[in-house]
C-alpha positions in Angstrom: 47.0 5.6 -31.0 45.7 7.9 -28.4 45.1 10.6 -31.1 42.9 8.0 -33.1 41.0 7.1 -30.0 40.3 10.8 -29.3 39.2 11.4 -32.9 36.7 8.2 -32.7 35.4 9.5 -29.4 34.8 13.1 -31.0 33.3 11.6 -34.0 30.9 9.3 -32.1 30.0 12.3 -30.0 29.1 14.5 -32.9 27.0 11.7 -34.4 25.1 11.2 -31.2 24.3 15.0 -31.3 23.3 15.1 -34.8 20.8 12.0 -34.2 19.2 14.0 -31.3 18.9 17.3 -33.0 19.0 19.3 -36.2 19.2 22.7 -37.0 16.6 24.6 -39.1 16.9 27.7 -41.3 16.2 30.0 -38.4 19.4 28.8 -36.6 17.4 27.2 -33.8 18.2 23.6 -32.7 14.9 21.5 -33.3 14.4 18.1 -31.8 14.1 14.9 -33.9 10.5 13.4 -34.2 11.7 9.9 -33.3 14.0 10.9 -30.1 14.6 13.5 -27.8 17.7 14.4 -25.5 17.8 17.2 -23.1 20.8 19.7 -22.8 21.8 17.8 -19.5 22.2 14.6 -21.8 24.1 16.5 -24.7 26.5 17.9 -21.9 27.0 14.4 -20.4 27.9 12.9 -23.6 30.5 15.6 -24.3 32.1 15.3 -20.8 32.1 11.7 -21.2 30.0 10.9 -18.1 27.2 8.0 -18.1 23.5 9.0 -18.9 22.6 7.6 -15.9 24.3 10.3 -13.7 22.1 12.7 -15.2 18.9 13.3 -13.0 15.9 14.4 -14.8 12.7 12.6 -13.6 9.7 13.0 -15.8 6.3 11.7 -16.2 5.6 10.6 -19.8 2.8 12.0 -21.8 2.1 14.7 -19.2 2.9 18.0 -21.3 4.3 18.3 -24.7 8.0 19.1 -25.0 9.4 22.3 -26.3 10.8 22.1 -29.9 13.2 25.0 -29.4 14.7 27.3 -27.0 15.1 30.9 -28.3 16.8 33.8 -26.5 20.2 35.4 -26.3 22.8 33.2 -24.5 23.8 35.7 -22.0 20.3 35.7 -20.7 20.2 32.1 -20.4 23.6 32.3 -18.6 22.2 35.0 -16.3 19.0 33.3 -15.3 19.6 29.8 -15.6 17.2 27.5 -13.6 18.9 24.8 -11.6 16.1 22.1 -11.1 16.3 20.5 -7.8 13.4 18.2 -8.7 11.8 18.1 -11.9 8.3 16.6 -12.3 7.1 18.1 -15.5 9.3 19.5 -18.1 9.7 23.5 -17.0 11.6 26.3 -18.6 15.3 26.5 -18.8 15.5 30.2 -18.0 13.0 32.1 -15.6 13.3 35.9 -15.1 11.7 37.6 -11.9 8.8 39.6 -13.0 6.8 40.8 -10.0 8.0 39.9 -6.4 5.6 39.4 -3.3 2.5 39.3 -5.1 0.6 37.5 -2.5 1.6 36.8 1.2 0.4 34.1 3.4 1.6 32.8 7.0 3.9 30.4 5.4 4.9 31.3 1.8 5.2 34.3 -0.4 4.1 34.2 -4.1 6.6 35.5 -6.9 5.6 36.0 -10.8 8.3 34.5 -13.1 8.8 34.8 -17.0 10.3 32.6 -19.4 12.2 33.9 -22.7 8.9 33.3 -24.7 7.0 35.6 -22.3 5.0 32.7 -20.6 4.0 33.3 -16.9 5.0 31.2 -14.1 4.3 31.3 -10.4 7.1 30.6 -7.9 6.3 29.8 -4.2 8.8 30.6 -1.6 8.5 29.4 2.1 9.2 32.1 4.3 8.3 30.4 7.6 11.5 28.6 7.8 15.2 29.7 7.9 16.7 26.3 8.1 17.8 25.3 4.7 17.1 21.7 5.5 13.5 22.3 6.7 12.7 24.6 4.0 13.7 22.0 1.3 11.8 19.4 3.2 8.4 21.6 2.9 8.8 22.2 -0.8 9.5 18.5 -1.2 6.6 17.7 0.8 4.1 19.5 -1.5 6.3 18.3 -4.6 6.0 14.6 -3.4 2.1 15.0 -3.1 1.7 16.4 -6.6 3.9 13.7 -7.9 1.7 11.0 -6.4 -1.5 12.5 -7.8 -0.1 12.8 -11.3 1.4 9.3 -11.2 -1.9 7.8 -10.0 -4.1 9.6 -12.7 -1.2 9.0 -15.5 -2.0 12.8 -16.3 -2.2 16.3 -14.7 -5.9 16.2 -13.4 -8.1 19.0 -14.8 -9.1 20.4 -11.7 -5.7 20.4 -10.1 -2.9 23.0 -10.4 0.2 22.2 -12.7 3.3 21.9 -10.8 6.6 21.7 -12.7 9.0 21.1 -9.7 11.5 22.7 -7.4 14.3 25.0 -8.8 16.6 27.4 -7.6 16.1 30.7 -9.5 18.4 33.8 -9.5 16.9 36.9 -7.7 18.9 40.2 -7.1 19.3 39.3 -3.7 20.8 35.7 -4.6 19.3 32.2 -5.3 16.0 31.1 -4.1 14.5 27.7 -3.9 10.8 28.1 -5.1 8.1 25.6 -6.2 7.4 26.2 -10.0 3.7 26.1 -11.0 1.6 27.4 -13.7 0.0 30.9 -13.3 -3.7 31.0 -13.2 -5.3 34.2 -14.6 -8.7 34.3 -13.0 -10.5 35.2 -9.7 -10.0 33.1 -6.6 -12.5 31.5 -4.4 -12.1 34.3 -1.7 -12.9 36.8 -4.6 -15.9 35.0 -5.1 -17.1 34.8 -1.5 -16.3 38.6 -0.9 -18.4 39.6 -4.3 -21.1 37.1 -5.0 -23.6 39.1 -2.8 -23.1 42.2 -5.1 -22.7 40.3 -8.2 -25.0 41.8 -10.8 -26.7 38.5 -12.1 -29.8 37.0 -11.2 -30.1 34.6 -8.1 -30.4 31.5 -10.2 -27.2 32.3 -11.8 -25.3 32.9 -8.5 -26.9 29.4 -7.3 -25.6 27.8 -10.3 -22.2 29.4 -9.9 -22.0 27.8 -6.3 -23.1 24.4 -7.7 -20.5 24.5 -10.5 -17.8 25.3 -7.9 -18.8 22.9 -5.0 -19.0 20.0 -7.7 -15.5 20.5 -9.1 -14.0 21.0 -5.7 -15.4 17.4 -5.2 -13.9 16.2 -8.2 -10.6 17.5 -7.3 -10.9 16.0 -3.8 -11.7 12.6 -5.5 -8.7 12.7 -7.8 -6.5 13.4 -4.8 -8.0 10.8 -2.6 -7.8 8.4 -5.6 -3.8 8.8 -5.0 -4.1 8.6 -1.3 -3.8 12.3 -0.7 -5.9 14.5 1.4 -5.9 18.2 0.9 -6.8 19.1 4.4 -7.0 22.9 3.7 -10.1 23.3 1.1 -10.7 26.9 1.9 -11.7 29.8 -0.6 -8.2 31.2 -0.9 -6.8 27.7 -2.1 -9.0 27.4 -5.3 -9.1 29.5 -8.5 -10.6 29.8 -11.8 -8.9 30.0 -15.2 -10.1 32.4 -18.1 -12.0 29.5 -19.6 -14.0 29.0 -16.3 -11.9 25.8 -15.1 -11.6 25.5 -11.3 -8.1 24.6 -10.0 -7.3 23.3 -6.7 -3.8 24.9 -5.5 -1.6 24.9 -2.4 -1.1 21.0 -1.1 1.3 22.3 1.4 -0.9 21.0 4.2 -1.8 17.7 2.6 -1.3 14.4 4.1 -1.6 10.8 3.4 -5.0 9.2 4.3 -5.3 8.3 8.1 -2.3 10.5 8.9 -2.6 13.8 10.9 -2.5 17.1 9.0 0.3 19.3 9.0 -1.7 22.3 9.2 -5.2 23.7 8.7 -7.9 26.7 8.8 -9.8 27.2 11.9 -13.6 26.8 10.8 -12.9 24.7 7.9 -11.0 22.0 9.4 -12.7 18.7 10.1 -13.2 17.7 13.8 -11.4 14.4 13.5 -8.4 16.2 11.9 -7.8 18.0 15.2 -6.5 16.8 18.6 -9.6 16.6 20.9 -11.0 15.1 23.9 -14.0 12.7 23.5 -16.3 11.3 26.2 -16.8 7.7 25.8 -19.1 5.6 27.9 -18.1 2.3 29.0 -19.8 -0.6 31.1 -18.4 -3.0 33.5 -19.9 -6.1 35.4 -20.5 -5.7 38.9 -21.8 -8.2 41.6 -25.0 -6.9 43.3 -25.9 -8.4 46.7 -29.4 -7.4 47.9 -29.7 -6.1 51.4 -33.0 -7.7 52.4 -33.5 -11.4 52.3 -36.2 -12.7 50.6 -38.0 -16.5 50.8 -35.8 -18.8 48.5 -37.9 -22.0 49.2 -41.3 -22.4 50.7 -41.5 -25.0 53.7 -44.3 -27.3 54.7 -47.5 -25.8 56.2 -47.9 -27.0 59.7 -50.8 -26.2 62.0 -50.5 -26.8 65.6 -53.9 -25.6 67.6 -54.5 -22.3 67.0 -51.0 -21.3 65.6 -50.4 -21.4 62.0 -46.5 -22.1 61.4 -45.2 -21.3 58.1 -41.7 -22.7 57.9 -39.5 -20.9 55.1 -35.9 -21.0 54.2 -34.4 -17.6 53.7 -31.2 -16.7 51.8 -29.3 -13.9 50.1 -30.3 -13.3 46.5 -27.2 -12.4 44.3 -27.2 -11.1 40.9 -24.7 -9.8 38.1 -25.3 -6.2 36.8 -23.5 -3.7 34.7 -22.3 -0.2 35.7 -21.8 2.7 33.3 -18.8 5.1 33.7 -17.4 7.9 31.5 -14.0 8.5 30.5 -12.4 11.7 28.4 -10.0 10.4 26.1 -7.5 12.3 23.9 -8.2 11.1 20.4 -5.4 11.2 17.9 -6.1 13.4 14.7 -6.5 11.4 11.5 -7.7 12.4 8.1 -9.5 10.9 5.2 -11.7 11.7 2.2 -14.5 13.1 4.5 -12.3 15.5 6.1 -12.1 17.3 2.8 -15.8 16.8 2.4 -16.2 18.6 5.7 -14.2 21.7 4.4 -16.1 21.9 1.1 -19.5 21.7 2.9 -18.1 24.8 5.0 -17.6 26.5 1.9 -20.9 25.7 0.5 -22.5 27.0 3.9 -20.7 30.2 3.6 -21.6 30.8 -0.3 -25.2 30.1 0.3 -25.4 32.3 3.5 -23.8 35.1 1.3 -26.6 35.0 -1.3 -29.4 34.2 1.4 -30.4 31.2 -0.4 -32.8 29.0 1.3 -32.6 26.1 -1.5 -33.8 23.0 0.4 -31.5 20.5 -1.5 -28.5 22.8 -0.9 -29.2 23.1 2.8 -29.8 19.3 3.2 -26.6 18.4 1.6 -24.7 21.0 3.3 -26.0 19.5 6.9 -24.7 16.0 5.7 -21.4 17.4 4.6 -20.7 19.1 7.9 -21.7 16.3 10.3 -19.6 16.4 13.5 -19.3 12.7 13.4 -17.5 11.4 10.4 -19.5 8.1 10.3 -22.7 10.0 9.7 -20.9 12.4 7.0 -21.7 11.9 3.1 -18.7 10.7 1.2 -17.6 12.2 -2.0 -19.3 9.6 -4.3 -22.5 10.2 -2.6 -22.2 14.1 -2.6 -21.5 14.0 -6.4 -24.6 12.0 -7.0 -27.0 14.2 -4.9 -29.9 15.7 -6.6 -28.6 19.2 -5.5 -26.2 19.1 -8.8 -29.0 17.7 -11.0 -30.1 21.1 -12.6 -26.3 22.5 -12.8 -25.6 24.3 -16.1 -21.9 23.9 -16.8 -22.3 26.3 -19.8 -23.6 29.4 -17.6 -21.0 29.3 -15.1 -18.0 30.4 -17.2 -20.2 33.6 -18.2 -21.0 34.2 -14.8 -17.6 34.0 -13.7 -16.4 36.6 -16.6 -19.0 38.9 -15.1 -17.4 38.6 -11.9 -14.0 39.3 -13.3 -15.4 42.7 -15.0 -16.9 43.8 -12.0 -13.9 43.1 -10.1 -11.9 44.8 -12.6 -14.0 48.0 -12.7 -13.8 48.2 -8.8 -10.0 48.0 -8.9 -9.8 50.6 -11.8 -11.9 52.9 -9.8 -9.8 52.6 -6.9 -6.6 53.5 -8.8 -8.4 56.3 -10.1 -9.6 57.7 -6.8 -5.9 57.1 -5.4 -4.5 59.4 -8.0 -6.5 62.5 -6.8 -5.7 64.6 -4.0 -8.1 64.2 -1.2 -8.2 67.9 -0.6 -8.9 68.9 -4.1 -11.9 66.3 -4.1 -13.4 68.0 -0.9 -12.8 71.4 -2.4 -14.9 70.5 -5.6 -17.5 68.7 -3.3 -17.7 71.8 -1.0 
């Protein structure tokens, strides 16, 4: 009886596997068009566990699912990715490609590759040594991205694609990383450093600035519609793809609306998002008593011979006044969509200063975006409808970006060429 039950269980398991997958002529396992099951689901069925124990959160219709998983089995075992929190469907195998590509105050960037050769970015938090705090920082950014994706029902075009948090095998051991897409293009910092010497007309430079500011505002609007404030919109935190699409990255300092930020960059951070003292003027009622007595009621006029006697009744005159006084108050930091508007306005101001532009519409918009008082500052919708963007040519901006990338590649190649020569040999030939 036990053997028959065992055979029935194995038969049902095989039938379930055949329902979910089928093998082609090339030996790879292709998924059925009508249904899909991950390897975790198949493994759960084989082990007799319930499918509810398989934790694989995923937002539907965000990315197409892979149809097969090529590569040798020993490579999959050696670099198998253990997903701690899976937002989008990411690769099952990741191999470290380039380490410590970029380094900031809080994190380090690594380049990774899957078995198909597709590149990914892994963000490692280096400012925390405690495992729980490190995991909390990664999950903070993961949670912000998940909230944005769920609010939009898709991955917004101008926001980076984040796959989730995973444990990846390195030579030094496992590291917990935030896995993102790799963006092959210049960053906002490269634009700020090279726009002055960019070999295009002034009108093309101004058009690229309009393109950048407009889509930064669009990205901020997509995040704010989900209740997320980026809080660190600086040139290093946005990049361009090869086709010219702007992508906002690094939501590590983001927070919910009306809450204080976790971090920020000096010079780009809005005044209301920082702890500060503000002088407030108040008024309080006071009772004022006049020192001099004034006639309140005039008496009867009596004439006695040559003396005129004027009888008056005198009394104190009292009135209520107001006294002004000033108090320095510690204002708690808070953020909203206008905090990101202030940061974007600072980016606009720096770019206009780099090309020495006196565009009147741009300067007026910049002035209203960087108002110290948030009540006087433009919101995102008003900025997007500003006449400054009226003559924006969106087809010209990607061509200008390709010119920028070629110019940067030429400079980097020249530096590598010069670095390969001996300086003494160069001086000998120059002498």
